[in-house]
NUBAGU-634632 format. One line per 4 residues: their letters; for each residue x, y, z of C-alpha. Coordinates in Angstrom, 2 decimals, always signed. Layout:
% residues N
A = X/Y/Z ~ ...
//
This chain:
% residues 292
XXXX = +5.78/-15.20/-55.68 ~ +7.10/-12.50/-53.35 ~ +4.14/-10.09/-53.28 ~ +0.36/-10.28/-53.63
XXXX = -1.83/-7.18/-53.79 ~ -5.60/-7.36/-53.43 ~ -8.53/-5.27/-52.23 ~ -10.45/-8.16/-50.68
XXXX = -9.90/-11.63/-49.33 ~ -13.02/-13.79/-49.17 ~ -13.38/-16.91/-47.09 ~ -13.76/-20.23/-48.83
XXXX = -13.77/-22.26/-45.63 ~ -17.03/-23.73/-44.37 ~ -16.64/-22.00/-40.98 ~ -15.91/-18.59/-42.58
XXXX = -12.39/-18.55/-41.09 ~ -9.60/-16.89/-43.05 ~ -6.08/-18.19/-42.48 ~ -3.02/-16.11/-43.32
XXXX = -0.03/-18.37/-43.03 ~ +2.85/-17.03/-45.08 ~ +5.53/-19.22/-43.51 ~ +3.44/-22.33/-42.98
XXXX = +3.46/-22.17/-39.19 ~ -0.11/-21.01/-38.59 ~ +1.07/-17.87/-36.86 ~ -1.74/-15.58/-38.00
XXXX = -5.42/-16.49/-37.96 ~ -8.46/-14.34/-38.54 ~ -11.28/-16.49/-37.23 ~ -14.90/-15.35/-37.50
XXXX = -14.06/-11.79/-36.35 ~ -11.52/-12.86/-33.69 ~ -7.86/-12.30/-34.48 ~ -5.27/-14.72/-33.21
XXXX = -1.52/-14.34/-33.62 ~ +0.28/-17.51/-32.72 ~ -2.99/-19.40/-32.24 ~ -5.61/-20.77/-34.60
XXXX = -8.30/-20.68/-31.91 ~ -8.46/-17.22/-30.27 ~ -12.01/-17.92/-29.14 ~ -10.60/-20.60/-26.80
XXXX = -9.51/-17.81/-24.46 ~ -11.72/-15.77/-22.12 ~ -14.70/-14.46/-24.05 ~ -14.33/-11.03/-22.48
XXXX = -10.92/-10.53/-24.13 ~ -10.63/-12.84/-27.15 ~ -11.07/-10.31/-29.95 ~ -7.28/-10.14/-30.29
XXXX = -5.10/-12.87/-28.83 ~ -1.31/-13.08/-28.95 ~ -0.10/-16.53/-27.99 ~ +3.38/-18.04/-27.80
XXXX = +5.09/-20.60/-25.62 ~ +7.68/-18.04/-24.49 ~ +7.69/-14.39/-23.51 ~ +4.85/-12.51/-25.22
XXXX = +4.19/-8.82/-25.50 ~ +3.01/-5.80/-27.47 ~ +5.20/-2.79/-28.21 ~ +3.72/+0.68/-28.75
XXXX = +6.41/+2.84/-30.35 ~ +5.86/+6.59/-30.58 ~ +7.98/+9.65/-31.37 ~ +10.09/+11.32/-28.72
XXXX = +7.63/+14.26/-28.66 ~ +4.48/+12.16/-28.74 ~ +2.46/+9.85/-26.51 ~ +1.94/+6.12/-26.65
XXXX = -1.62/+5.33/-25.58 ~ -4.05/+2.54/-24.85 ~ -7.61/+3.88/-24.77 ~ -10.81/+2.26/-23.50
XXXX = -13.75/+3.89/-25.29 ~ -17.53/+3.71/-25.09 ~ -18.22/+6.20/-27.86 ~ -16.74/+8.11/-30.78
XXXX = -16.78/+11.71/-29.57 ~ -15.31/+13.75/-26.72 ~ -14.20/+11.91/-23.60 ~ -16.16/+8.84/-24.71
XXXX = -13.18/+8.09/-26.93 ~ -10.93/+7.62/-23.88 ~ -13.12/+6.88/-20.84 ~ -10.25/+4.84/-19.47
XXXX = -6.64/+5.01/-20.60 ~ -3.01/+4.19/-19.99 ~ -0.70/+6.73/-21.61 ~ +3.07/+7.08/-21.75
XXXX = +4.31/+10.62/-22.33 ~ +7.60/+10.54/-24.20 ~ +8.30/+14.25/-23.62 ~ +8.71/+13.81/-19.83
XXXX = +8.89/+10.02/-19.52 ~ +5.81/+9.78/-17.30 ~ +3.02/+7.19/-17.23 ~ -0.57/+8.40/-16.72
XXXX = -3.62/+6.34/-15.77 ~ -7.13/+7.66/-16.34 ~ -10.72/+6.73/-15.52 ~ -13.98/+8.42/-16.54
XXXX = -12.09/+10.55/-19.03 ~ -9.67/+12.13/-16.54 ~ -6.22/+11.38/-15.16 ~ -6.30/+9.74/-11.71
XXXX = -2.75/+8.48/-11.18 ~ +0.70/+9.29/-12.53 ~ +4.20/+7.82/-12.20 ~ +6.84/+10.37/-13.11
XXXX = +10.26/+9.76/-14.64 ~ +11.89/+9.46/-11.22 ~ +9.44/+6.84/-9.95 ~ +7.32/+9.16/-7.79
XXXX = +3.65/+8.12/-7.66 ~ +0.85/+10.70/-7.59 ~ -2.74/+9.68/-6.87 ~ -5.26/+12.46/-7.38
XXXX = -2.45/+14.85/-8.38 ~ -0.16/+15.25/-11.37 ~ +2.90/+16.84/-9.76 ~ +4.42/+17.94/-6.47
XXXX = +7.43/+20.07/-5.56 ~ +8.46/+17.80/-2.68 ~ +10.36/+14.55/-2.94 ~ +8.01/+12.00/-1.36
XXXX = +7.80/+8.69/-3.19 ~ +3.99/+8.66/-2.92 ~ +1.60/+11.61/-2.85 ~ -2.09/+10.90/-2.27
XXXX = -4.42/+13.88/-2.57 ~ -8.02/+13.65/-1.32 ~ -10.72/+14.15/-3.91 ~ -12.38/+17.01/-2.02
XXXX = -12.45/+18.72/+1.39 ~ -13.36/+16.34/+4.19 ~ -12.54/+13.16/+2.25 ~ -10.01/+10.68/+3.54
XXXX = -6.76/+10.73/+1.58 ~ -5.85/+7.15/+2.52 ~ -7.80/+4.34/+4.14 ~ -5.75/+1.21/+4.79
XXXX = -7.50/-2.11/+5.31 ~ -5.76/-5.36/+6.14 ~ -7.01/-8.89/+6.73 ~ -5.92/-10.42/+10.02
XXXX = -6.92/-13.14/+12.44 ~ -9.32/-12.20/+15.22 ~ -7.30/-10.88/+18.12 ~ -4.24/-10.35/+15.92
XXXX = -2.60/-7.31/+14.44 ~ -1.28/-6.06/+11.11 ~ +1.25/-3.40/+10.16 ~ -0.49/-0.83/+7.94
XXXX = +2.72/+1.10/+7.23 ~ +6.36/+0.37/+7.90 ~ +9.60/+2.37/+7.77 ~ +12.62/+0.22/+6.97
XXXX = +16.36/+0.72/+6.78 ~ +18.23/-0.23/+3.61 ~ +18.93/-3.63/+5.18 ~ +15.19/-4.33/+5.35
XXXX = +14.80/-4.15/+9.12 ~ +11.66/-2.39/+10.33 ~ +12.49/+0.73/+12.37 ~ +8.94/+1.99/+12.89
XXXX = +5.42/+0.94/+12.00 ~ +1.82/+2.09/+12.15 ~ -0.01/-0.96/+13.44 ~ -3.67/-1.88/+13.58
XXXX = -4.30/-4.02/+16.63 ~ -7.72/-5.66/+16.92 ~ -10.08/-4.62/+18.42 ~ -8.92/-1.06/+18.99
XXXX = -8.10/+0.37/+15.58 ~ -6.97/+3.91/+15.14 ~ -6.14/+6.77/+12.84 ~ -3.87/+9.74/+12.25
XXXX = -5.99/+12.89/+12.05 ~ -5.11/+16.43/+11.00 ~ -7.28/+19.28/+12.30 ~ -7.08/+22.39/+10.09
XXXX = -8.75/+24.38/+12.89 ~ -6.17/+23.63/+15.54 ~ -3.38/+22.98/+13.04 ~ -2.49/+19.86/+14.95
XXXX = -2.05/+16.16/+14.25 ~ -3.74/+13.58/+16.47 ~ -2.50/+9.99/+16.69 ~ -5.58/+8.21/+17.94
XXXX = -6.52/+4.73/+19.12 ~ -10.21/+3.94/+19.48 ~ -11.23/+4.51/+23.10 ~ -15.02/+4.70/+23.08
XXXX = -16.54/+3.24/+26.26 ~ -18.97/+1.21/+24.15 ~ -16.06/-0.92/+22.95 ~ -15.02/-1.87/+26.48
XXXX = -16.10/-3.99/+29.42 ~ -14.79/-4.99/+32.85 ~ -13.64/-1.39/+33.46 ~ -11.95/-0.89/+36.84
XXXX = -10.10/+2.05/+38.39 ~ -8.77/+0.22/+41.46 ~ -5.39/-1.23/+40.59 ~ -1.82/-0.80/+41.80
XXXX = +0.19/+1.21/+39.27 ~ +3.17/+2.12/+41.47 ~ +4.26/-1.48/+42.00 ~ +4.09/-2.19/+38.27
XXXX = +5.88/+1.03/+37.38 ~ +8.82/+0.13/+39.61 ~ +9.26/-3.05/+37.54 ~ +10.07/-1.03/+34.44
XXXX = +13.78/-0.59/+33.71 ~ +14.45/+2.67/+31.87 ~ +17.89/+2.63/+30.26 ~ +20.27/+4.71/+28.18
XXXX = +21.81/+3.14/+25.09 ~ +22.71/+3.62/+21.45 ~ +21.55/+1.62/+18.47 ~ +24.32/-0.42/+16.84
XXXX = +23.70/+1.35/+13.52 ~ +24.04/+4.78/+15.20 ~ +26.88/+4.42/+17.67 ~ +27.33/+8.15/+18.26
XXXX = +23.79/+8.85/+19.52 ~ +22.72/+7.91/+23.04 ~ +18.99/+7.83/+23.79 ~ +16.61/+7.05/+26.65
XXXX = +14.26/+4.09/+26.37 ~ +13.50/+0.50/+27.24 ~ +14.50/-2.95/+26.07 ~ +11.31/-4.33/+24.55
XXXX = +11.37/-7.75/+26.17 ~ +11.97/-6.22/+29.63 ~ +8.97/-3.92/+29.33 ~ +6.80/-6.67/+27.81
XXXX = +6.14/-8.39/+31.13 ~ +4.90/-5.11/+32.67 ~ +2.96/-3.52/+29.79 ~ +2.58/-6.25/+27.15
XXXX = +0.22/-4.18/+25.00 ~ +3.05/-1.73/+24.34 ~ +5.28/-4.36/+22.73 ~ +5.18/-6.05/+19.35
XXXX = +7.00/-9.22/+18.43 ~ +8.60/-11.99/+20.43 ~ +12.01/-11.98/+22.09 ~ +14.72/-13.60/+19.94
XXXX = +12.26/-14.32/+17.10 ~ +13.71/-15.19/+13.66 ~ +12.11/-15.79/+10.28 ~ +12.27/-18.98/+8.20
XXXX = +15.72/-18.00/+6.92 ~ +17.10/-17.35/+10.39 ~ +17.01/-13.56/+10.07 ~ +16.05/-11.60/+13.21
XXXX = +12.44/-10.35/+13.52 ~ +12.94/-7.40/+15.82 ~ +10.62/-6.36/+18.63 ~ +9.13/-2.87/+18.83
XXXX = +7.62/-0.65/+21.50 ~ +4.87/+1.97/+21.52 ~ +5.96/+4.10/+24.47 ~ +2.69/+6.04/+24.40
XXXX = +1.00/+2.97/+25.86 ~ +3.02/+3.51/+29.06 ~ +1.15/+6.77/+29.73 ~ -1.82/+5.25/+31.65
XXXX = +0.59/+3.50/+34.00 ~ +2.52/+6.75/+34.54 ~ -0.62/+8.80/+35.15 ~ -2.03/+6.29/+37.63
XXXX = +1.29/+6.17/+39.49 ~ +1.35/+9.98/+39.77 ~ -2.19/+9.93/+41.13 ~ -1.23/+7.32/+43.73
XXXX = +1.84/+9.31/+44.76 ~ -0.20/+12.52/+44.97 ~ -2.72/+10.78/+47.21 ~ +0.07/+9.60/+49.53
XXXX = +1.60/+13.09/+49.69 ~ -1.81/+14.59/+50.47 ~ -2.33/+12.02/+53.24 ~ +1.09/+12.75/+54.73
XXXX = +0.49/+16.50/+54.63 ~ -2.90/+16.07/+56.29 ~ -1.24/+14.10/+59.10 ~ +1.31/+16.81/+59.89
//
């Protein structure tokens, strides 16, 4: 028999299960309202997602095929009208080869055909890989939170070359913290590290900056990857003994594979030492002038 047509299949099994097994392998089971493909016991899986179970011992998947001018969609509904039909969704748009993700009946994130990611926006004329748009005026566009050991630090954002080496990073260093802030009033960007007096103790203003400053060794050099550009700066390990808080990493550090883990420097952290040195020099000049 090659074909059977019927309007209804009734269960004769004592547990009300209906088994459809055309090739004798038990591939398709309809069990008490749960559908299993490749398993006779779909209810053995998590009860929150066992209504339809696909199970194999190899690669397993579902294909949603749609026309080149249509969408392929997976909707999460809590009703049968309006936006209740698609309160949450994942939708692939064949017309522009973009993937959209929605919550509460509206699109929240999109990946376009070129791999650009938009959160809170659906398009952008620029070429950034990630665009995050705040939900409304005054809201933060991005808040980054990392877990780290007490007294340690974590890189929130890194800029790497194609070889994977980190060239710059935004780092959170316990207990200071910080943020990048844009002021629409002054049209300026502030790079800020927490500096509230309530976070600090053992504050002193009587220390010798000039002696420490003279230990720094400013140099001119070029980076190996950019041989034609000479810049001013410091060698991280040389500045580390004078202003250790300005330096990240350890001299000559390597990872488990023997690859270099390069040191970095935040030259802005040299400013207090420079300011204090200028104040000390100004005081000496004033004293000399008074003695003339």
